[in-house]
Structures are given as C-alpha cells and as structure tokens.
N, CA, C and O atoms as a GROMACS GRO file, in nm:
protein
  504
    1MET      N    1  -1.392  -0.347  -0.286
    1MET     CA    2  -1.404  -0.288  -0.155
    1MET      C    3  -1.378  -0.148  -0.162
    1MET      O    4  -1.310  -0.112  -0.259
    2ASN      N    5  -1.414  -0.066  -0.085
    2ASN     CA    6  -1.333   0.095  -0.096
    2ASN      C    7  -1.247   0.080   0.046
    2ASN      O    8  -1.238  -0.015   0.125
    3VAL      N    9  -1.200   0.186   0.046
    3VAL     CA   10  -1.061   0.222   0.152
    3VAL      C   11  -1.136   0.199   0.286
    3VAL      O   12  -1.090   0.127   0.375
    4GLN      N   13  -1.270   0.274   0.296
    4GLN     CA   14  -1.326   0.250   0.427
    4GLN      C   15  -1.337   0.104   0.466
    4GLN      O   16  -1.288   0.064   0.571
    5GLU      N   17  -1.394   0.031   0.388
    5GLU     CA   18  -1.422  -0.111   0.438
    5GLU      C   19  -1.282  -0.198   0.465
    5GLU      O   20  -1.259  -0.283   0.551
    6MET      N   21  -1.184  -0.136   0.345
    6MET     CA   22  -1.045  -0.195   0.408
    6MET      C   23  -0.994  -0.199   0.527
    6MET      O   24  -0.941  -0.292   0.588
    7ILE      N   25  -1.018  -0.061   0.563
    7ILE     CA   26  -0.978  -0.012   0.701
    7ILE      C   27  -1.012  -0.086   0.821
    7ILE      O   28  -0.939  -0.110   0.918
    8LYS      N   29  -1.159  -0.124   0.798
    8LYS     CA   30  -1.201  -0.220   0.907
    8LYS      C   31  -1.126  -0.353   0.902
    8LYS      O   32  -1.105  -0.412   1.008
    9ILE      N   33  -1.086  -0.404   0.790
    9ILE     CA   34  -1.064  -0.552   0.756
    9ILE      C   35  -0.906  -0.542   0.830
    9ILE      O   36  -0.877  -0.629   0.912
   10VAL      N   37  -0.826  -0.458   0.804
   10VAL     CA   38  -0.686  -0.454   0.852
   10VAL      C   39  -0.664  -0.392   0.996
   10VAL      O   40  -0.553  -0.369   1.046
   11ASN      N   41  -0.814  -0.364   1.068
   11ASN     CA   42  -0.823  -0.316   1.191
   11ASN      C   43  -0.714  -0.198   1.209
   11ASN      O   44  -0.628  -0.201   1.297
   12GLY      N   45  -0.728  -0.088   1.111
   12GLY     CA   46  -0.652   0.011   1.070
   12GLY      C   47  -0.689   0.147   1.146
   12GLY      O   48  -0.799   0.175   1.193
   13THR      N   49  -0.580   0.219   1.147
   13THR     CA   50  -0.601   0.381   1.229
   13THR      C   51  -0.579   0.465   1.104
   13THR      O   52  -0.469   0.458   1.048
   14LEU      N   53  -0.677   0.546   1.054
   14LEU     CA   54  -0.644   0.643   0.956
   14LEU      C   55  -0.580   0.757   1.014
   14LEU      O   56  -0.606   0.816   1.119
   15LEU      N   57  -0.485   0.778   0.925
   15LEU     CA   58  -0.377   0.910   0.975
   15LEU      C   59  -0.405   1.023   0.895
   15LEU      O   60  -0.351   1.129   0.926
   16THR      N   61  -0.495   1.018   0.778
   16THR     CA   62  -0.543   1.134   0.703
   16THR      C   63  -0.707   1.144   0.674
   16THR      O   64  -0.771   1.118   0.572
   17PRO      N   65  -0.749   1.190   0.805
   17PRO     CA   66  -0.899   1.190   0.807
   17PRO      C   67  -0.958   1.260   0.712
   17PRO      O   68  -1.075   1.229   0.689
   18GLN      N   69  -0.903   1.359   0.641
   18GLN     CA   70  -0.946   1.420   0.559
   18GLN      C   71  -0.959   1.364   0.394
   18GLN      O   72  -1.017   1.424   0.304
   19ALA      N   73  -0.888   1.234   0.384
   19ALA     CA   74  -0.886   1.190   0.259
   19ALA      C   75  -1.013   1.102   0.221
   19ALA      O   76  -1.076   1.034   0.302
   20THR      N   77  -1.039   1.113   0.093
   20THR     CA   78  -1.136   1.051   0.062
   20THR      C   79  -1.142   0.903   0.076
   20THR      O   80  -1.038   0.851   0.033
   21LEU      N   81  -1.230   0.817   0.122
   21LEU     CA   82  -1.221   0.651   0.172
   21LEU      C   83  -1.322   0.565   0.085
   21LEU      O   84  -1.343   0.445   0.102
   22THR      N   85  -1.389   0.656  -0.024
   22THR     CA   86  -1.460   0.558  -0.116
   22THR      C   87  -1.432   0.529  -0.202
   22THR      O   88  -1.512   0.471  -0.274
   23ARG      N   89  -1.289   0.555  -0.249
   23ARG     CA   90  -1.237   0.503  -0.348
   23ARG      C   91  -1.230   0.348  -0.341
   23ARG      O   92  -1.217   0.287  -0.235
   24GLU      N   93  -1.239   0.288  -0.465
   24GLU     CA   94  -1.242   0.146  -0.474
   24GLU      C   95  -1.103   0.069  -0.466
   24GLU      O   96  -1.022   0.085  -0.558
   25VAL      N   97  -1.084   0.022  -0.402
   25VAL     CA   98  -0.957  -0.086  -0.401
   25VAL      C   99  -0.954  -0.200  -0.471
   25VAL      O  100  -1.041  -0.284  -0.447
   26LYS      N  101  -0.857  -0.227  -0.568
   26LYS     CA  102  -0.905  -0.323  -0.653
   26LYS      C  103  -0.798  -0.426  -0.652
   26LYS      O  104  -0.807  -0.519  -0.733
   27GLY      N  105  -0.701  -0.421  -0.572
   27GLY     CA  106  -0.581  -0.520  -0.544
   27GLY      C  107  -0.497  -0.467  -0.440
   27GLY      O  108  -0.520  -0.366  -0.373
   28GLY      N  109  -0.381  -0.555  -0.432
   28GLY     CA  110  -0.270  -0.504  -0.311
   28GLY      C  111  -0.141  -0.542  -0.354
   28GLY      O  112  -0.130  -0.606  -0.458
   29CYS      N  113  -0.047  -0.512  -0.290
   29CYS     CA  114   0.073  -0.497  -0.313
   29CYS      C  115   0.157  -0.475  -0.184
   29CYS      O  116   0.141  -0.377  -0.112
   30GLY      N  117   0.248  -0.576  -0.158
   30GLY     CA  118   0.330  -0.549  -0.011
   30GLY      C  119   0.479  -0.548  -0.056
   30GLY      O  120   0.526  -0.638  -0.125
   31ALA      N  121   0.548  -0.443  -0.015
   31ALA     CA  122   0.674  -0.386  -0.093
   31ALA      C  123   0.745  -0.291   0.020
   31ALA      O  124   0.680  -0.211   0.088
   32ASP      N  125   0.868  -0.307   0.030
   32ASP     CA  126   0.914  -0.187   0.100
   32ASP      C  127   1.020  -0.137   0.007
   32ASP      O  128   1.072  -0.032   0.044
   33LEU      N  129   1.067  -0.193  -0.118
   33LEU     CA  130   1.164  -0.132  -0.198
   33LEU      C  131   1.068  -0.058  -0.308
   33LEU      O  132   0.992  -0.120  -0.383
   34MET      N  133   1.086   0.103  -0.306
   34MET     CA  134   1.001   0.160  -0.394
   34MET      C  135   1.008   0.142  -0.531
   34MET      O  136   0.915   0.171  -0.607
   35SER      N  137   1.134   0.088  -0.573
   35SER     CA  138   1.182   0.056  -0.718
   35SER      C  139   1.086  -0.057  -0.738
   35SER      O  140   1.010  -0.054  -0.834
   36ASP      N  141   1.083  -0.159  -0.652
   36ASP     CA  142   0.993  -0.277  -0.714
   36ASP      C  143   0.820  -0.235  -0.703
   36ASP      O  144   0.741  -0.299  -0.773
   37VAL      N  145   0.782  -0.151  -0.632
   37VAL     CA  146   0.677  -0.081  -0.638
   37VAL      C  147   0.630  -0.012  -0.772
   37VAL      O  148   0.517  -0.027  -0.821
   38LEU      N  149   0.717   0.055  -0.818
   38LEU     CA  150   0.716   0.143  -0.942
   38LEU      C  151   0.696   0.057  -1.069
   38LEU      O  152   0.618   0.067  -1.163
   39ALA      N  153   0.808  -0.043  -1.034
   39ALA     CA  154   0.813  -0.144  -1.161
   39ALA      C  155   0.707  -0.235  -1.155
   39ALA      O  156   0.692  -0.303  -1.257
   40SER      N  157   0.622  -0.257  -1.055
   40SER     CA  158   0.536  -0.403  -1.064
   40SER      C  159   0.385  -0.379  -1.036
   40SER      O  160   0.294  -0.450  -1.077
   41ILE      N  161   0.374  -0.262  -0.954
   41ILE     CA  162   0.223  -0.247  -0.901
   41ILE      C  163   0.170  -0.162  -0.989
   41ILE      O  164   0.217  -0.062  -1.042
   42LYS      N  165   0.035  -0.231  -1.003
   42LYS     CA  166  -0.096  -0.192  -1.115
   42LYS      C  167  -0.164  -0.068  -1.016
   42LYS      O  168  -0.160  -0.056  -0.894
   43PRO      N  169  -0.225   0.012  -1.117
   43PRO     CA  170  -0.317   0.117  -1.042
   43PRO      C  171  -0.437   0.080  -0.957
   43PRO      O  172  -0.504  -0.021  -0.979
   44GLU      N  173  -0.458   0.156  -0.872
   44GLU     CA  174  -0.604   0.135  -0.778
   44GLU      C  175  -0.572   0.021  -0.670
   44GLU      O  176  -0.660  -0.044  -0.614
   45ALA      N  177  -0.413   0.002  -0.645
   45ALA     CA  178  -0.406  -0.112  -0.530
   45ALA      C  179  -0.365  -0.032  -0.418
   45ALA      O  180  -0.313   0.078  -0.431
   46VAL      N  181  -0.390  -0.091  -0.305
   46VAL     CA  182  -0.319  -0.081  -0.178
   46VAL      C  183  -0.202  -0.102  -0.174
   46VAL      O  184  -0.166  -0.205  -0.231
   47LEU      N  185  -0.115  -0.033  -0.119
   47LEU     CA  186   0.037  -0.087  -0.080
   47LEU      C  187   0.066  -0.076   0.071
   47LEU      O  188   0.072   0.029   0.136
   48LEU      N  189   0.083  -0.216   0.120
   48LEU     CA  190   0.124  -0.264   0.241
   48LEU      C  191   0.299  -0.222   0.235
   48LEU      O  192   0.374  -0.252   0.142
   49THR      N  193   0.330  -0.160   0.340
   49THR     CA  194   0.472  -0.143   0.343
   49THR      C  195   0.548  -0.106   0.487
   49THR      O  196   0.493  -0.035   0.571
   50GLY      N  197   0.637  -0.144   0.500
   50GLY     CA  198   0.705  -0.096   0.668
   50GLY      C  199   0.782   0.027   0.654
   50GLY      O  200   0.833   0.084   0.750
   51LEU      N  201   0.792   0.072   0.516
   51LEU     CA  202   0.878   0.161   0.496
   51LEU      C  203   0.798   0.327   0.525
   51LEU      O  204   0.697   0.346   0.456
   52CYS      N  205   0.833   0.422   0.604
   52CYS     CA  206   0.781   0.502   0.657
   52CYS      C  207   0.812   0.644   0.619
   52CYS      O  208   0.760   0.734   0.684
   53ASN      N  209   0.884   0.669   0.527
   53ASN     CA  210   0.932   0.799   0.462
   53ASN      C  211   0.846   0.885   0.377
   53ASN      O  212   0.730   0.845   0.371
   54ILE      N  213   0.865   0.959   0.330
   54ILE     CA  214   0.818   1.055   0.231
   54ILE      C  215   0.799   0.981   0.082
   54ILE      O  216   0.700   0.977   0.008
   55GLN      N  217   0.923   0.930   0.067
   55GLN     CA  218   0.919   0.850  -0.056
   55GLN      C  219   0.795   0.774  -0.089
   55GLN      O  220   0.739   0.793  -0.197
   56VAL      N  221   0.742   0.674   0.011
   56VAL     CA  222   0.638   0.609  -0.017
   56VAL      C  223   0.532   0.700  -0.069
   56VAL      O  224   0.462   0.652  -0.158
   57VAL      N  225   0.503   0.836  -0.026
   57VAL     CA  226   0.372   0.888  -0.073
   57VAL      C  227   0.431   0.940  -0.226
   57VAL      O  228   0.356   0.947  -0.323
   58ARG      N  229   0.550   0.968  -0.230
   58ARG     CA  230   0.592   1.004  -0.361
   58ARG      C  231   0.560   0.905  -0.469
   58ARG      O  232   0.504   0.938  -0.574
   59THR      N  233   0.597   0.780  -0.439
   59THR     CA  234   0.583   0.633  -0.518
   59THR      C  235   0.420   0.656  -0.526
   59THR      O  236   0.372   0.693  -0.633
   60ALA      N  237   0.352   0.639  -0.432
   60ALA     CA  238   0.207   0.605  -0.447
   60ALA      C  239   0.151   0.705  -0.541
   60ALA      O  240   0.059   0.668  -0.613
   61GLN      N  241   0.202   0.847  -0.550
   61GLN     CA  242   0.149   0.946  -0.612
   61GLN      C  243   0.173   0.893  -0.766
   61GLN      O  244   0.076   0.911  -0.838
   62MET      N  245   0.279   0.836  -0.823
   62MET     CA  246   0.330   0.822  -0.952
   62MET      C  247   0.278   0.681  -1.003
   62MET      O  248   0.280   0.650  -1.122
   63ALA      N  249   0.231   0.595  -0.901
   63ALA     CA  250   0.197   0.462  -0.921
   63ALA      C  251   0.029   0.448  -0.914
   63ALA      O  252  -0.032   0.345  -0.941
   64ASP      N  253  -0.032   0.575  -0.872
   64ASP     CA  254  -0.172   0.575  -0.874
   64ASP      C  255  -0.224   0.465  -0.764
   64ASP      O  256  -0.315   0.385  -0.785
   65VAL      N  257  -0.154   0.475  -0.651
   65VAL     CA  258  -0.187   0.372  -0.558
   65VAL      C  259  -0.307   0.466  -0.483
   65VAL      O  260  -0.301   0.588  -0.473
   66CYS      N  261  -0.424   0.377  -0.429
   66CYS     CA  262  -0.540   0.426  -0.374
   66CYS      C  263  -0.529   0.445  -0.242
   66CYS      O  264  -0.609   0.528  -0.199
   67ALA      N  265  -0.445   0.388  -0.146
   67ALA     CA  266  -0.420   0.393  -0.017
   67ALA      C  267  -0.283   0.300   0.046
   67ALA      O  268  -0.255   0.186   0.011
   68ILE      N  269  -0.222   0.367   0.128
   68ILE     CA  270  -0.096   0.313   0.197
   68ILE      C  271  -0.129   0.275   0.329
   68ILE      O  272  -0.178   0.351   0.413
   69VAL      N  273  -0.097   0.144   0.349
   69VAL     CA  274  -0.118   0.064   0.511
   69VAL      C  275   0.016   0.049   0.538
   69VAL      O  276   0.086  -0.020   0.464
   70PHE      N  277   0.071   0.121   0.659
   70PHE     CA  278   0.196   0.089   0.725
   70PHE      C  279   0.158  -0.023   0.823
   70PHE      O  280   0.062  -0.019   0.901
   71VAL      N  281   0.253  -0.131   0.807
   71VAL     CA  282   0.258  -0.258   0.880
   71VAL      C  283   0.303  -0.246   1.018
   71VAL      O  284   0.363  -0.145   1.056
   72ARG      N  285   0.278  -0.346   1.096
   72ARG     CA  286   0.341  -0.379   1.255
   72ARG      C  287   0.321  -0.217   1.317
   72ARG      O  288   0.413  -0.165   1.379
   73GLY      N  289   0.215  -0.158   1.298
   73GLY     CA  290   0.193  -0.025   1.380
   73GLY      C  291   0.283   0.077   1.356
   73GLY      O  292   0.293   0.168   1.438
   74LYS      N  293   0.355   0.074   1.248
   74LYS     CA  294   0.442   0.184   1.193
   74LYS      C  295   0.397   0.320   1.212
   74LYS      O  296   0.276   0.340   1.197
   75MET      N  297   0.453   0.392   1.236
   75MET     CA  298   0.398   0.552   1.223
   75MET      C  299   0.473   0.651   1.130
   75MET      O  300   0.591   0.673   1.157
   76PRO      N  301   0.428   0.702   1.044
   76PRO     CA  302   0.517   0.774   0.952
   76PRO      C  303   0.543   0.919   1.004
   76PRO      O  304   0.465   0.966   1.087
   77ALA      N  305   0.647   0.989   0.961
   77ALA     CA  306   0.679   1.138   0.998
   77ALA      C  307   0.544   1.242   0.979
   77ALA      O  308   0.438   1.210   0.925
   78THR      N  309   0.571   1.347   1.026
   78THR     CA  310   0.454   1.459   1.006
   78THR      C  311   0.466   1.486   0.839
   78THR      O  312   0.366   1.481   0.767
   79ASP      N  313   0.597   1.513   0.792
   79ASP     CA  314   0.609   1.547   0.657
   79ASP      C  315   0.526   1.472   0.599
   79ASP      O  316   0.440   1.528   0.532
   80THR      N  317   0.525   1.310   0.608
   80THR     CA  318   0.482   1.207   0.533
   80THR      C  319   0.348   1.234   0.536
   80THR      O  320   0.286   1.259   0.433
   81ILE      N  321   0.289   1.229   0.665
   81ILE     CA  322   0.148   1.263   0.675
   81ILE      C  323   0.080   1.378   0.602
   81ILE      O  324  -0.030   1.373   0.546
   82GLU      N  325   0.150   1.469   0.609
   82GLU     CA  326   0.112   1.609   0.548
   82GLU      C  327   0.116   1.601   0.395
   82GLU      O  328   0.031   1.665   0.332
   83LEU      N  329   0.196   1.538   0.337
   83LEU     CA  330   0.220   1.516   0.201
   83LEU      C  331   0.107   1.430   0.143
   83LEU      O  332   0.051   1.457   0.036
   84ALA      N  333   0.077   1.325   0.219
   84ALA     CA  334  -0.044   1.252   0.189
   84ALA      C  335  -0.171   1.318   0.175
   84ALA      O  336  -0.252   1.297   0.085
   85ALA      N  337  -0.184   1.408   0.280
   85ALA     CA  338  -0.312   1.458   0.286
   85ALA      C  339  -0.335   1.557   0.185
   85ALA      O  340  -0.441   1.579   0.127
   86GLU      N  341  -0.223   1.614   0.171
   86GLU     CA  342  -0.250   1.714   0.018
   86GLU      C  343  -0.261   1.670  -0.091
   86GLU      O  344  -0.314   1.738  -0.179
   87GLU      N  345  -0.210   1.534  -0.115
   87GLU     CA  346  -0.237   1.438  -0.229
   87GLU      C  347  -0.366   1.357  -0.214
   87GLU      O  348  -0.392   1.265  -0.292
   88ASN      N  349  -0.438   1.389  -0.120
   88ASN     CA  350  -0.534   1.298  -0.084
   88ASN      C  351  -0.550   1.160  -0.117
   88ASN      O  352  -0.644   1.107  -0.177
   89ILE      N  353  -0.417   1.096  -0.056
   89ILE     CA  354  -0.371   0.953  -0.029
   89ILE      C  355  -0.394   0.926   0.124
   89ILE      O  356  -0.339   0.973   0.224
   90PRO      N  357  -0.510   0.821   0.108
   90PRO     CA  358  -0.536   0.778   0.252
   90PRO      C  359  -0.406   0.709   0.330
   90PRO      O  360  -0.340   0.640   0.254
   91LEU      N  361  -0.364   0.714   0.443
   91LEU     CA  362  -0.238   0.648   0.495
   91LEU      C  363  -0.332   0.582   0.622
   91LEU      O  364  -0.433   0.637   0.668
   92ILE      N  365  -0.279   0.459   0.666
   92ILE     CA  366  -0.306   0.384   0.755
   92ILE      C  367  -0.229   0.298   0.847
   92ILE      O  368  -0.155   0.213   0.799
   93THR      N  369  -0.238   0.311   0.957
   93THR     CA  370  -0.139   0.205   1.011
   93THR      C  371  -0.232   0.081   1.072
   93THR      O  372  -0.351   0.095   1.101
   94SER      N  373  -0.167  -0.029   1.084
   94SER     CA  374  -0.233  -0.156   1.104
   94SER      C  375  -0.126  -0.223   1.210
   94SER      O  376  -0.007  -0.210   1.185
   95PRO      N  377  -0.159  -0.278   1.301
   95PRO     CA  378  -0.110  -0.338   1.380
   95PRO      C  379  -0.050  -0.486   1.361
   95PRO      O  380   0.024  -0.553   1.433
   96PHE      N  381  -0.111  -0.512   1.233
   96PHE     CA  382  -0.058  -0.666   1.177
   96PHE      C  383   0.051  -0.659   1.107
   96PHE      O  384   0.074  -0.547   1.060
   97GLY      N  385   0.142  -0.761   1.078
   97GLY     CA  386   0.247  -0.795   0.982
   97GLY      C  387   0.201  -0.779   0.825
   97GLY      O  388   0.081  -0.770   0.796
   98THR      N  389   0.288  -0.776   0.741
   98THR     CA  390   0.276  -0.785   0.613
   98THR      C  391   0.195  -0.931   0.581
   98THR      O  392   0.095  -0.933   0.509
   99PHE      N  393   0.250  -1.052   0.644
   99PHE     CA  394   0.197  -1.169   0.599
   99PHE      C  395   0.042  -1.164   0.649
   99PHE      O  396  -0.048  -1.192   0.570
  100GLU      N  397   0.021  -1.134   0.759
  100GLU     CA  398  -0.110  -1.153   0.803
  100GLU      C  399  -0.232  -1.024   0.702
  100GLU      O  400  -0.338  -1.051   0.645
  101LEU      N  401  -0.174  -0.917   0.710
  101LEU     CA  402  -0.229  -0.816   0.627
  101LEU      C  403  -0.295  -0.873   0.461
  101LEU      O  404  -0.401  -0.854   0.402
  102CYS      N  405  -0.156  -0.958   0.427
  102CYS     CA  406  -0.205  -0.991   0.269
  102CYS      C  407  -0.305  -1.091   0.289
  102CYS      O  408  -0.394  -1.098   0.205
  103GLY      N  409  -0.305  -1.172   0.389
  103GLY     CA  410  -0.394  -1.285   0.438
  103GLY      C  411  -0.534  -1.251   0.429
  103GLY      O  412  -0.624  -1.314   0.373
  104ARG      N  413  -0.540  -1.147   0.490
  104ARG     CA  414  -0.662  -1.090   0.566
  104ARG      C  415  -0.736  -0.995   0.440
  104ARG      O  416  -0.858  -0.985   0.436
  105LEU      N  417  -0.670  -0.946   0.363
  105LEU     CA  418  -0.735  -0.873   0.255
  105LEU      C  419  -0.758  -0.973   0.128
  105LEU      O  420  -0.851  -0.949   0.051
  106TYR      N  421  -0.675  -1.085   0.107
  106TYR     CA  422  -0.708  -1.178   0.006
  106TYR      C  423  -0.834  -1.274   0.039
  106TYR      O  424  -0.915  -1.321  -0.040
  107LYS      N  425  -0.826  -1.291   0.193
  107LYS     CA  426  -0.981  -1.355   0.236
  107LYS      C  427  -1.096  -1.275   0.208
  107LYS      O  428  -1.206  -1.330   0.199
  108ALA      N  429  -1.084  -1.136   0.192
  108ALA     CA  430  -1.172  -1.060   0.189
  108ALA      C  431  -1.193  -1.004   0.016
  108ALA      O  432  -1.257  -0.906  -0.021
  109GLY      N  433  -1.125  -1.090  -0.057
  109GLY     CA  434  -1.179  -1.070  -0.197
  109GLY      C  435  -1.041  -0.994  -0.277
  109GLY      O  436  -1.034  -0.982  -0.400
  110LEU      N  437  -0.957  -0.955  -0.200
  110LEU     CA  438  -0.872  -0.853  -0.316
  110LEU      C  439  -0.750  -0.960  -0.350
  110LEU      O  440  -0.714  -1.054  -0.280
  111HIS      N  441  -0.701  -0.922  -0.467
  111HIS     CA  442  -0.561  -1.031  -0.525
  111HIS      C  443  -0.470  -0.926  -0.562
  111HIS      O  444  -0.492  -0.805  -0.576
  112SER      N  445  -0.347  -1.002  -0.577
  112SER     CA  446  -0.225  -0.932  -0.607
  112SER      C  447  -0.265  -0.814  -0.733
  112SER      O  448  -0.345  -0.824  -0.826
  113PHE      N  449  -0.184  -0.712  -0.698
  113PHE     CA  450  -0.186  -0.625  -0.817
  113PHE      C  451  -0.054  -0.575  -0.845
  113PHE      O  452  -0.023  -0.458  -0.863
  114GLU      N  453   0.054  -0.723  -0.849
  114GLU     CA  454   0.171  -0.700  -0.875
  114GLU      C  455   0.217  -0.743  -1.015
  114GLU      O  456   0.163  -0.851  -1.039
  115SER      N  457   0.280  -0.712  -1.097
  115SER     CA  458   0.327  -0.754  -1.204
  115SER      C  459   0.453  -0.855  -1.180
  115SER      O  460   0.521  -0.843  -1.077
  116VAL      N  461   0.476  -0.931  -1.253
  116VAL     CA  462   0.614  -0.995  -1.254
  116VAL      C  463   0.714  -0.908  -1.287
  116VAL      O  464   0.695  -0.844  -1.390
  117ILE      N  465   0.838  -0.884  -1.214
  117ILE     CA  466   0.958  -0.802  -1.242
  117ILE      C  467   1.056  -0.915  -1.320
  117ILE      O  468   1.098  -1.004  -1.245
  118PRO      N  469   1.089  -0.920  -1.430
  118PRO     CA  470   1.180  -0.986  -1.486
  118PRO      C  471   1.343  -0.982  -1.429
  118PRO      O  472   1.399  -0.874  -1.407
  119SER      N  473   1.394  -1.083  -1.414
  119SER     CA  474   1.523  -1.056  -1.368
  119SER      C  475   1.638  -1.132  -1.437
  119SER      O  476   1.612  -1.234  -1.501
  120ASP      N  477   1.778  -1.082  -1.424
  120ASP     CA  478   1.877  -1.153  -1.502
  120ASP      C  479   1.864  -1.281  -1.469
  120ASP      O  480   1.886  -1.354  -1.566
  121ASN      N  481   1.838  -1.335  -1.375
  121ASN     CA  482   1.852  -1.486  -1.352
  121ASN      C  483   1.761  -1.559  -1.416
  121ASN      O  484   1.787  -1.678  -1.428
  122GLN      N  485   1.643  -1.512  -1.467
  122GLN     CA  486   1.552  -1.591  -1.532
  122GLN      C  487   1.602  -1.643  -1.682
  122GLN      O  488   1.524  -1.715  -1.745
  123ASN      N  489   1.703  -1.615  -1.729
  123ASN     CA  490   1.736  -1.632  -1.846
  123ASN      C  491   1.881  -1.727  -1.843
  123ASN      O  492   1.950  -1.755  -1.941
  124ARG      N  493   1.900  -1.760  -1.722
  124ARG     CA  494   2.044  -1.835  -1.692
  124ARG      C  495   2.004  -1.974  -1.706
  124ARG      O  496   1.886  -2.001  -1.681
  125GLN      N  497   2.081  -2.063  -1.741
  125GLN     CA  498   2.052  -2.186  -1.710
  125GLN      C  499   2.111  -2.265  -1.601
  125GLN      O  500   2.229  -2.242  -1.572
  126PRO      N  501   2.033  -2.374  -1.522
  126PRO     CA  502   2.079  -2.396  -1.396
  126PRO      C  503   2.223  -2.461  -1.416
  126PRO      O  504   2.290  -2.492  -1.318
   0.00000   0.00000   0.00000
C-alpha cells in the first residue's frame, strides 16, 4: 500500500500536505524510544509513535522511514512539522492508539518491519 491508502486505513489527518503520498509502505514499527527505532526498524516502514518532538523526524530521516503516524490524536510542534515538510516525510495524526493502529495496518496487509534487538538478558540462564 502507499501512504495515501494508509492514511485512509488509520483515519488519519495529514499534517504535511506537500509531502509525497505515493511512496510504498512495506511494513510498520511502533515505538517511542528512538534508540529502539534506530536499532530495529527496516527501511520503508511507517513509524507509529506517541513521541512528538523533532527527534522523531531526525530518526525517520536516518532510518529511511516512509511516514510517521502520531497516535491518540497527538500533534507535534510547528518546528517538527516544518522539518518533516522540508524532508518530504509525511506526518499523520490518528485518533487511535498504537495497539489499534497496529491491528488495522496488519489486517490491511502490513507486517512488522522490526528486527529483534538482542538484550543482555537473552544470554542468562534462568
């Protein structure tokens, strides 16, 4: 699916109307820790997040995220929207929470674009 189709599925409102909406969305990731996003997300994923600061856009740039969806109707600051517009990253706000958004996108055919992040606990014996 492309970004325009995804906006309909999430009942989203586009905050960067000049952004390209024809880019393909190949998977998804839901996270609020940008370090987790950088460590685990695959390129061309949509990022679902409740974090609304400018670092979300900077992380999306580095990770080749194709769109950012803010959950629960959250609205980012003007500087965040302006940076996303400059970088041609669609910013979308949706009234739904992360859990429901993941379910809606999965049902529409998107799968997780998150890699497993190894933790120190995985090597310990119970």
